[in-house]
N, CA, C and O of each residue as an XYZ file, in Angstrom:
692
protein
N       0.825     -1.199      0.000
C       0.000      0.000      0.000
C       0.865      1.257      0.000
O       0.441      2.309     -0.481
N       2.077      1.145      0.541
C       2.960      2.309      0.601
C       3.317      2.864     -0.762
O       3.369      4.079     -0.949
N       3.566      1.969     -1.727
C       3.895      2.417     -3.078
C       2.766      3.208     -3.702
O       3.001      4.184     -4.415
N       1.537      2.788     -3.436
C       0.375      3.496     -3.972
C       0.218      4.861     -3.305
O      -0.138      5.837     -3.966
N       0.480      4.935     -2.008
C       0.410      6.220     -1.303
C       1.440      7.189     -1.895
O       1.147      8.369     -2.088
N       2.635      6.689     -2.179
C       3.660      7.527     -2.809
C       3.193      7.970     -4.196
O       3.385      9.123     -4.580
N       2.585      7.056     -4.941
C       2.059      7.407     -6.256
C       1.004      8.492     -6.180
O       0.989      9.412     -6.998
N       0.127      8.385     -5.206
C      -0.916      9.403     -5.003
C      -0.283     10.741     -4.611
O      -0.690     11.799     -5.092
N       0.704     10.675     -3.743
C       1.430     11.874     -3.316
C       2.038     12.584     -4.525
O       1.932     13.802     -4.661
N       2.671     11.807     -5.394
C       3.277     12.386     -6.593
C       2.249     12.900     -7.577
O       2.430     13.962     -8.173
N       1.173     12.154     -7.752
C       0.129     12.548     -8.704
C      -0.530     13.859     -8.293
O      -0.838     14.700     -9.138
N      -0.743     14.025     -7.002
C      -1.403     15.233     -6.503
C      -0.432     16.388     -6.271
O      -0.845     17.510     -5.976
N       0.867     16.099     -6.409
C       1.907     17.111     -6.177
C       1.667     17.816     -4.849
O       1.619     19.044     -4.770
N       1.519     16.998     -3.807
C       1.150     17.511     -2.494
C       2.201     18.451     -1.905
O       1.867     19.448     -1.265
N       3.467     18.125     -2.128
C       4.563     18.965     -1.650
C       5.740     18.761     -2.591
O       5.891     17.688     -3.174
N       6.559     19.766     -2.741
C       7.739     19.571     -3.587
C       8.729     18.625     -2.902
O       9.045     18.784     -1.723
N       9.200     17.660     -3.648
C      10.194     16.718     -3.141
C      11.276     16.560     -4.206
O      11.059     16.855     -5.381
N      12.430     16.093     -3.777
C      13.562     15.908     -4.693
C      13.417     14.649     -5.535
O      13.949     14.578     -6.643
N      12.702     13.657     -5.017
C      12.533     12.409     -5.742
C      11.589     11.482     -5.009
O      11.301     11.665     -3.827
N      11.117     10.488     -5.728
C      10.204      9.490     -5.163
C      10.690      8.095     -5.528
O      11.280      7.884     -6.588
N      10.432      7.150     -4.634
C      10.687      5.742     -4.918
C       9.406      4.984     -4.625
O       8.838      5.094     -3.538
N       8.959      4.218     -5.603
C       7.770      3.376     -5.428
C       8.190      1.922     -5.558
O       8.924      1.550     -6.473
N       7.716      1.116     -4.635
C       8.014     -0.308     -4.642
C       6.715     -1.095     -4.790
O       5.855     -1.061     -3.910
N       6.582     -1.799     -5.906
C       5.399     -2.621     -6.205
C       4.090     -1.917     -5.845
O       3.292     -2.452     -5.074
N       3.865     -0.728     -6.394
C       2.634     -0.005     -6.061
C       1.407     -0.668     -6.671
O       1.485     -1.309     -7.719
N       0.292     -0.505     -6.008
C      -0.974     -1.088     -6.485
C      -1.606     -0.153     -7.517
O      -2.698      0.372     -7.301
N      -0.917      0.048     -8.627
C      -1.444      0.904     -9.693
C      -2.629      0.242    -10.393
O      -3.467      0.910    -10.999
N      -2.679     -1.075    -10.297
C      -3.804     -1.849    -10.837
C      -4.118     -2.912     -9.795
O      -3.377     -3.884     -9.646
N      -5.211     -2.724     -9.081
C      -5.573     -3.664     -8.019
C      -6.046     -4.998     -8.577
O      -6.159     -5.972     -7.834
N      -6.321     -5.054     -9.863
C      -6.749     -6.309    -10.476
C      -8.121     -6.759    -10.025
O      -8.383     -7.959     -9.936
N      -9.006     -5.810     -9.739
C     -10.343     -6.161     -9.265
C     -11.174     -6.779    -10.388
O     -11.144     -6.324    -11.532
N     -11.904     -7.808    -10.036
C     -12.830     -8.417    -10.986
C     -14.080     -7.543    -11.080
O     -14.285     -6.653    -10.254
N     -14.901     -7.797    -12.075
C     -16.157     -7.051    -12.216
C     -17.017     -7.244    -10.971
O     -17.646     -6.299    -10.495
N     -17.045     -8.468    -10.446
C     -17.823     -8.740     -9.232
C     -17.298     -7.912     -8.061
O     -18.084     -7.334     -7.311
N     -15.985     -7.852     -7.901
C     -15.402     -7.079     -6.803
C     -15.703     -5.588     -6.951
O     -15.965     -4.907     -5.960
N     -15.667     -5.088     -8.168
C     -16.003     -3.677     -8.401
C     -17.462     -3.402     -8.053
O     -17.780     -2.372     -7.458
N     -18.341     -4.319     -8.422
C     -19.762     -4.177     -8.103
C     -19.972     -4.227     -6.591
O     -20.688     -3.397     -6.032
N     -19.349     -5.197     -5.938
C     -19.448     -5.323     -4.486
C     -18.923     -4.062     -3.798
O     -19.522     -3.582     -2.835
N     -17.825     -3.537     -4.283
C     -17.259     -2.315     -3.716
C     -18.237     -1.148     -3.844
O     -18.420     -0.383     -2.896
N     -18.857     -1.011     -4.994
C     -19.819      0.079     -5.203
C     -21.002     -0.033     -4.245
O     -21.470      0.971     -3.707
N     -21.479     -1.252     -4.038
C     -22.607     -1.467     -3.122
C     -22.188     -1.168     -1.685
O     -22.900     -0.472     -0.960
N     -21.035     -1.691     -1.275
C     -20.565     -1.467      0.095
C     -20.306      0.012      0.372
O     -20.567      0.490      1.476
N     -19.800      0.732     -0.612
C     -19.556      2.166     -0.418
C     -20.836      2.917     -0.093
O     -20.820      3.876      0.680
N     -21.932      2.487     -0.676
C     -23.213      3.164     -0.435
C     -23.888      2.694      0.853
O     -24.476      3.495      1.580
N     -23.802      1.398      1.131
C     -24.537      0.838      2.264
C     -23.738      0.781      3.560
O     -24.279      1.023      4.639
N     -22.464      0.466      3.456
C     -21.651      0.281      4.659
C     -20.189      0.610      4.359
O     -19.357     -0.295      4.294
N     -19.866      1.890      4.177
C     -18.508      2.261      3.767
C     -17.417      1.896      4.770
O     -16.248      1.776      4.401
N     -17.794      1.720      6.036
C     -16.802      1.380      7.051
C     -16.775     -0.109      7.386
O     -15.992     -0.545      8.231
N     -17.622     -0.882      6.730
C     -17.626     -2.325      6.951
C     -16.316     -2.911      6.454
O     -15.867     -2.616      5.346
N     -15.713     -3.741      7.287
C     -14.446     -4.362      6.908
C     -14.674     -5.811      6.496
O     -15.398     -6.560      7.153
N     -14.043     -6.179      5.402
C     -14.108     -7.551      4.896
C     -12.683     -8.034      4.665
O     -11.744     -7.239      4.685
N     -12.523     -9.316      4.448
C     -11.197     -9.878      4.194
C     -10.546     -9.172      3.013
O     -11.200     -8.871      2.015
N      -9.253     -8.914      3.143
C      -8.552     -8.252      2.040
C      -8.222     -9.221      0.906
O      -7.837     -8.794     -0.182
N      -8.370    -10.504      1.149
C      -8.168    -11.501      0.105
C      -6.721    -11.751     -0.274
O      -6.454    -12.466     -1.240
N      -5.782    -11.179      0.461
C      -4.372    -11.367      0.131
C      -3.881    -12.719      0.632
O      -4.145    -13.100      1.772
N      -3.179    -13.425     -0.210
C      -2.592    -14.712      0.150
C      -1.145    -14.460      0.554
O      -0.300    -14.169     -0.292
N      -0.865    -14.571      1.839
C       0.448    -14.229      2.385
C       1.583    -15.034      1.766
O       2.736    -14.604      1.820
N       1.289    -16.180      1.186
C       2.354    -16.980      0.560
C       3.053    -16.212     -0.556
O       4.192    -16.519     -0.908
N       2.371    -15.217     -1.108
C       2.923    -14.493     -2.248
C       3.507    -13.135     -1.883
O       3.671    -12.270     -2.743
N       3.818    -12.955     -0.612
C       4.493    -11.733     -0.181
C       5.962    -11.797     -0.582
O       6.523    -10.836     -1.108
N       6.572    -12.954     -0.319
C       7.995    -13.136     -0.581
C       8.273    -14.625     -0.755
O       7.529    -15.466     -0.251
N       9.342    -14.943     -1.466
C       9.781    -16.335     -1.560
C      10.479    -16.778     -0.272
O      10.691    -17.971     -0.055
N      10.832    -15.821      0.574
C      11.499    -16.106      1.841
C      10.444    -16.518      2.870
O       9.632    -15.696      3.297
N      10.461    -17.779      3.261
C       9.455    -18.300      4.195
C       9.478    -17.579      5.536
O       8.439    -17.442      6.181
N      10.646    -17.118      5.961
C      10.734    -16.395      7.234
C       9.997    -15.057      7.157
O       9.372    -14.635      8.130
N      10.069    -14.402      6.026
C       9.347    -13.141      5.833
C       7.849    -13.391      5.920
O       7.120    -12.621      6.545
N       7.397    -14.460      5.297
C       5.968    -14.803      5.324
C       5.537    -15.132      6.749
O       4.485    -14.679      7.198
N       6.339    -15.912      7.458
C       6.001    -16.265      8.845
C       5.921    -15.024      9.732
O       5.005    -14.895     10.544
N       6.871    -14.123      9.578
C       6.853    -12.887     10.371
C       5.620    -12.050     10.047
O       5.008    -11.464     10.940
N       5.263    -11.997      8.777
C       4.069    -11.255      8.365
C       2.833    -11.848      9.027
O       2.005    -11.116      9.570
N       2.707    -13.154      8.984
C       1.536    -13.820      9.558
C       1.477    -13.678     11.076
O       0.392    -13.665     11.658
N       2.635    -13.572     11.716
C       2.686    -13.456     13.176
C       2.583    -12.008     13.662
O       2.388    -11.767     14.853
N       2.709    -11.066     12.767
C       2.705     -9.649     13.140
C       1.294     -9.214     13.529
O       0.393     -9.201     12.689
N       1.102     -8.863     14.786
C      -0.232     -8.495     15.262
C      -0.686     -7.133     14.729
O      -1.856     -6.775     14.859
N       0.227     -6.384     14.138
C      -0.139     -5.089     13.568
C      -0.618     -5.185     12.117
O      -1.103     -4.205     11.551
N      -0.481     -6.357     11.528
C      -0.961     -6.557     10.157
C      -2.474     -6.721     10.190
O      -3.011     -7.511     10.966
N      -3.138     -5.971      9.347
C      -4.596     -6.060      9.251
C      -4.959     -6.944      8.072
O      -4.446     -6.760      6.969
N      -5.834     -7.895      8.303
C      -6.242     -8.821      7.247
C      -7.605     -8.451      6.677
O      -8.191     -9.198      5.893
N      -8.093     -7.298      7.079
C      -9.387     -6.827      6.584
C      -9.208     -5.455      5.956
O      -8.223     -4.757      6.194
N     -10.188     -5.096      5.151
C     -10.147     -3.826      4.440
C     -11.552     -3.233      4.423
O     -12.539     -3.947      4.243
N     -11.624     -1.932      4.610
C     -12.927     -1.260      4.541
C     -13.232     -0.907      3.086
O     -12.344     -0.881      2.234
N     -14.497     -0.638      2.828
C     -14.886     -0.225      1.478
C     -14.208      1.096      1.116
O     -13.833      1.305     -0.038
N     -14.052      1.976      2.086
C     -13.390      3.263      1.811
C     -11.943      3.052      1.364
O     -11.487      3.668      0.400
N     -11.228      2.179      2.069
C      -9.847      1.902      1.673
C      -9.823      1.192      0.321
O      -8.961      1.467     -0.514
N     -10.759      0.291      0.113
C     -10.859     -0.387     -1.179
C     -11.065      0.601     -2.312
O     -10.491      0.452     -3.391
N     -11.884      1.608     -2.062
C     -12.125      2.643     -3.074
C     -10.852      3.431     -3.359
O     -10.558      3.747     -4.512
N     -10.096      3.748     -2.308
C      -8.823      4.444     -2.506
C      -7.907      3.617     -3.398
O      -7.324      4.135     -4.350
N      -7.784      2.340     -3.090
C      -6.911      1.466     -3.873
C      -7.399      1.361     -5.317
O      -6.601      1.388     -6.254
N      -8.705      1.242     -5.484
C      -9.272      1.076     -6.825
C      -9.141      2.335     -7.679
O      -9.075      2.238     -8.905
N      -9.101      3.510     -7.061
C      -9.079      4.753     -7.843
C      -7.719      5.452     -7.872
O      -7.381      6.085     -8.873
N      -6.945      5.354     -6.812
C      -5.673      6.075     -6.755
C      -4.660      5.530     -7.754
O      -3.883      6.293     -8.329
N      -4.663      4.222     -7.963
C      -3.727      3.634     -8.927
C      -3.959      4.139    -10.336
O      -3.040      4.682    -10.951
N      -5.167      3.974    -10.867
C      -5.438      4.502    -12.208
C      -5.223      6.017    -12.308
O      -4.811      6.514    -13.356
N      -5.497      6.747    -11.234
C      -5.263      8.193    -11.250
C      -3.769      8.499    -11.364
O      -3.374      9.424    -12.073
N      -2.949      7.726    -10.670
C      -1.496      7.918    -10.760
C      -0.994      7.566    -12.158
O      -0.127      8.254    -12.697
N      -1.532      6.503    -12.743
C      -1.144      6.132    -14.112
C      -1.493      7.267    -15.072
O      -0.688      7.615    -15.937
N      -2.672      7.841    -14.930
C      -3.069      8.968    -15.785
C      -2.153     10.171    -15.557
O      -1.779     10.860    -16.506
N      -1.795     10.419    -14.297
C      -0.928     11.557    -13.967
C       0.494     11.366    -14.481
O       1.239     12.337    -14.613
N       0.876     10.139    -14.768
C       2.223      9.870    -15.278
C       2.490     10.606    -16.586
O       3.646     10.844    -16.936
N       1.443     10.967    -17.305
C       1.596     11.702    -18.566
C       2.132     13.115    -18.353
O       2.563     13.769    -19.302
N       2.105     13.586    -17.096
C       2.600     14.924    -16.773
C       3.529     14.875    -15.560
O       3.638     15.855    -14.824
N       4.189     13.757    -15.352
C       5.011     13.534    -14.157
C       6.220     14.456    -14.168
O       6.908     14.572    -15.182
N       6.479     15.111    -13.045
C       7.572     16.084    -12.999
C       8.534     15.873    -11.837
O       9.393     16.719    -11.589
N       8.405     14.771    -11.131
C       9.296     14.471    -10.014
C      10.157     13.270    -10.374
O       9.625     12.241    -10.790
N      11.479     13.376    -10.224
C      12.322     12.209    -10.483
C      11.825     11.020     -9.652
O      11.675     11.114     -8.434
N      11.577      9.914    -10.332
C      10.936      8.776     -9.676
C      11.597      7.474    -10.091
O      11.891      7.248    -11.265
N      11.820      6.631     -9.105
C      12.274      5.265     -9.347
C      11.113      4.346     -9.036
O      10.606      4.327     -7.915
N      10.699      3.589    -10.023
C       9.608      2.628     -9.882
C      10.193      1.231     -9.954
O      10.662      0.799    -11.007
N      10.165      0.526     -8.833
C      10.642     -0.851     -8.751
C       9.432     -1.741     -8.528
O       8.603     -1.464     -7.661
N       9.328     -2.818     -9.314
C       8.157     -3.667     -9.113
C       8.456     -5.126     -9.418
O       9.391     -5.466    -10.143
N       7.617     -5.969     -8.829
C       7.780     -7.417     -8.912
C       7.063     -7.966    -10.135
O       5.865     -7.748    -10.313
N       7.793     -8.667    -10.963
C       7.202     -9.248    -12.161
C       6.268    -10.405    -11.882
O       5.372    -10.686    -12.678
N       6.467    -11.085    -10.751
C       5.621    -12.228    -10.394
C       4.680    -11.879     -9.244
O       4.246    -12.760     -8.502
N       4.373    -10.613     -9.104
C       3.496    -10.145     -8.028
C       2.104    -10.739     -8.196
O       1.504    -10.646     -9.267
N       1.597    -11.349     -7.133
C       0.239    -11.892     -7.144
C      -0.677    -11.136     -6.186
O      -1.846    -11.489     -6.026
N      -0.142    -10.097     -5.551
C      -0.954     -9.290     -4.645
C      -1.499     -8.054     -5.355
O      -2.622     -7.626     -5.090
N      -0.710     -7.490     -6.247
C      -1.175     -6.407     -7.121
C      -0.751     -6.764     -8.538
O       0.198     -7.522     -8.739
N      -1.446     -6.223     -9.502
C      -1.168     -6.544    -10.894
C       0.020     -5.710    -11.390
O      -0.066     -4.483    -11.428
N       1.140     -6.367    -11.775
C       2.292     -5.608    -12.260
C       2.000     -4.806    -13.532
O       2.763     -3.906    -13.884
N       0.916     -5.121    -14.211
C       0.545     -4.369    -15.416
C       0.309     -2.898    -15.094
O       0.526     -2.041    -15.950
N      -0.129     -2.594    -13.886
C      -0.330     -1.203    -13.493
C       0.979     -0.435    -13.456
O       1.044      0.711    -13.902
N       2.021     -1.060    -12.928
C       3.339     -0.412    -12.901
C       3.881     -0.245    -14.313
O       4.460      0.790    -14.643
N       3.693     -1.269    -15.148
C       4.134     -1.154    -16.544
C       3.401     -0.010    -17.247
O       4.003      0.749    -18.007
N       2.101      0.106    -16.987
C       1.313      1.177    -17.611
C       1.807      2.549    -17.158
O       1.900      3.474    -17.964
N       2.120      2.680    -15.878
C       2.653      3.943    -15.361
C       3.951      4.292    -16.087
O       4.114      5.409    -16.578
N       4.871      3.332    -16.152
C       6.171      3.562    -16.790
C       6.008      3.902    -18.269
O       6.664      4.815    -18.770
N       5.148      3.182    -18.963
C       4.940      3.428    -20.392
C       4.273      4.779    -20.636
O       4.617      5.482    -21.586
N       3.328      5.136    -19.786
C       2.659      6.434    -19.931
C       3.667      7.566    -19.798
O       3.669      8.500    -20.600
N       4.521      7.482    -18.788
C       5.540      8.519    -18.593
C       6.535      8.532    -19.753
O       6.891      9.597    -20.258
N       6.981      7.353    -20.172
C       7.987      7.263    -21.237
C       7.468      7.772    -22.577
O       8.232      8.327    -23.367
N       6.191      7.591    -22.835
C       5.611      7.963    -24.129
C       5.020      9.366    -24.166
O       4.508      9.799    -25.198
N       5.087     10.073    -23.051
C       4.486     11.409    -22.995
C       5.511     12.484    -23.361
O       6.593     12.533    -22.777
N       5.175     13.342    -24.321
C       6.091     14.437    -24.647
C       6.209     15.465    -23.514
O       7.132     16.279    -23.513
N       5.287     15.431    -22.559
C       5.312     16.376    -21.444
C       6.259     15.943    -20.328
O       6.533     16.714    -19.408
N       6.760     14.708    -20.410
C       7.635     14.179    -19.357
C       9.067     14.126    -19.890
O       9.334     13.516    -20.925
N       9.976     14.770    -19.172
C      11.385     14.754    -19.583
C      11.926     13.332    -19.568
O      11.594     12.557    -18.670
N      12.758     12.974    -20.551
C      13.379     11.644    -20.546
C      14.144     11.415    -19.245
O      14.850     12.302    -18.766
N      13.999     10.240    -18.688
C      14.684      9.884    -17.454
C      13.976     10.333    -16.190
O      14.448     10.055    -15.087
N      12.859     11.017    -16.327
C      12.123     11.475    -15.143
C      11.633     10.277    -14.337
O      11.669     10.285    -13.106
N      11.174      9.250    -15.045
C      10.728      8.018    -14.394
C      11.643      6.890    -14.846
O      11.756      6.596    -16.036
N      12.287      6.269    -13.877
C      13.110      5.092    -14.136
C      12.356      3.898    -13.579
O      12.031      3.862    -12.392
N      12.079      2.931    -14.425
C      11.313      1.758    -13.989
C      12.148      0.501    -14.155
O      12.879      0.344    -15.133
N      12.027     -0.384    -13.189
C      12.737     -1.660    -13.240
C      11.815     -2.752    -12.721
O      11.336     -2.700    -11.588
N      11.576     -3.738    -13.574
C      10.789     -4.910    -13.190
C      11.741     -6.016    -12.771
O      12.723     -6.287    -13.461
N      11.460     -6.652    -11.655
C      12.254     -7.775    -11.179
C      11.455     -9.050    -11.420
O      10.643     -9.469    -10.596
N      11.714     -9.649    -12.579
C      10.995    -10.865    -12.961
C      11.224    -11.953    -11.925
O      12.333    -12.129    -11.422
N      10.169    -12.672    -11.619
C      10.265    -13.795    -10.700
C      10.112    -13.436     -9.234
O       9.927    -14.322     -8.400
N      10.185    -12.157     -8.905
C      10.052    -11.768     -7.499
C       8.592    -11.522     -7.144
O       7.771    -11.165     -7.988
N       8.299    -11.731     -5.847
C       6.968    -11.451     -5.328
C       6.902    -10.010     -4.818
O       7.864     -9.250     -4.938
N       5.775     -9.657     -4.258
C       5.412     -8.280     -3.927
C       6.467     -7.514     -3.121
O       6.832     -6.403     -3.503
N       6.950     -8.065     -2.049
C       7.908     -7.356     -1.191
C       9.324     -7.584     -1.700
O      10.073     -8.396     -1.157
N       9.673     -6.860     -2.742
C      10.940     -7.082     -3.435
C      12.162     -6.828     -2.550
O      13.210     -7.436     -2.764
N      12.046     -5.954     -1.575
C      13.168     -5.698     -0.672
C      13.301     -6.777      0.398
O      14.285     -6.802      1.138
N      12.320     -7.664      0.483
C      12.336     -8.756      1.458
C      12.367    -10.110      0.770
O      11.901    -11.102      1.331
N      12.907    -10.162     -0.430
C      13.017    -11.418     -1.159
C      14.298    -12.151     -0.764
O      15.185    -11.579     -0.130
N      14.379    -13.417     -1.146
C      15.543    -14.242     -0.833
C      16.809    -13.590     -1.390
O      17.817    -13.486     -0.692
N      16.753    -13.158     -2.634
C      17.889    -12.454     -3.228
C      17.464    -11.033     -3.565
O      17.110    -10.724     -4.703
N      17.506    -10.188     -2.563
C      17.106     -8.791     -2.744
C      18.275     -7.897     -3.139
O      18.092     -6.694     -3.329
N      19.470     -8.463     -3.265
C      20.655     -7.655     -3.580
C      20.477     -6.839     -4.864
O      20.805     -5.652     -4.866
N      19.969     -7.430     -5.961
C      19.784     -6.608     -7.169
C      18.800     -5.448     -6.966
O      18.944     -4.395     -7.586
N      17.828     -5.642     -6.119
C      16.854     -4.582     -5.837
C      17.550     -3.432     -5.108
O      17.412     -2.269     -5.486
N      18.292     -3.770     -4.068
C      19.018     -2.744     -3.321
C      20.079     -2.070     -4.188
O      20.300     -0.864     -4.077
N      20.738     -2.852     -5.054
C      21.741     -2.274     -5.959
C      21.109     -1.253     -6.904
O      21.685     -0.196     -7.159
N      19.925     -1.574     -7.420
C      19.222     -0.654     -8.315
C      18.845      0.625     -7.577
O      19.007      1.725     -8.106
N      18.347      0.478     -6.369
C      17.993      1.645     -5.560
C      19.222      2.509     -5.289
O      19.179      3.728     -5.454
N      20.308      1.878     -4.875
C      21.534      2.624     -4.563
C      22.062      3.354     -5.796
O      22.448      4.519     -5.711
N      22.079      2.675     -6.933
C      22.583      3.304     -8.162
C      21.739      4.520     -8.541
O      22.276      5.548     -8.951
N      20.425      4.402     -8.404
C      19.539      5.527     -8.739
C      19.760      6.689     -7.773
O      19.868      7.841     -8.194
N      19.827      6.383     -6.483
C      20.052      7.437     -5.488
C      21.396      8.126     -5.705
O      21.494      9.351     -5.620
N      22.437      7.331     -5.987
C      23.760      7.910     -6.237
C      23.750      8.813     -7.468
O      24.394      9.862     -7.478
N      23.022      8.409     -8.500
C      22.967      9.197     -9.738
C      22.154     10.479     -9.568
O      22.469     11.500    -10.179
N      21.126     10.428     -8.752
C      20.237     11.584     -8.598
C      20.686     12.548     -7.511
O      20.450     13.753     -7.606
N      21.330     12.020     -6.480
C      21.635     12.860     -5.329
C      23.113     12.802     -4.989
O      23.555     13.452     -4.042
């Protein structure tokens, strides 16, 4: 969810910043038609009702210890309200649309084998920025890590992820 919050922050240009880093943002929540319909109904009838978030913890990371810690963490919420669902469903596409006018240096890192959010949303964001004449070349740097799950910094071999982050930070700052 943090990557999506950063995307929303950048899309709304809430404050001037030197750069942004997004990690596997939920630019495309991958909602089915049924889920979209259910969300619309819940927003009208019970916007604060919480239901299961439907996330399968096995796909957080290939590192079993990371998954075990996630499952044991009492601060992890396994439910989601309709209001939060609406944020996730709308903020991602809004950030993708805003990528056509993106003006903050941004590193977008995402998992190619992500099963918690659809990596197509990150690809769409990167392609929108790259193909827009309003966006300076190099404003958005995107890197897909094929085979990795959602928490790319907590994968078994996260070294390439950290190396990419370090190289971008060194080049920009």
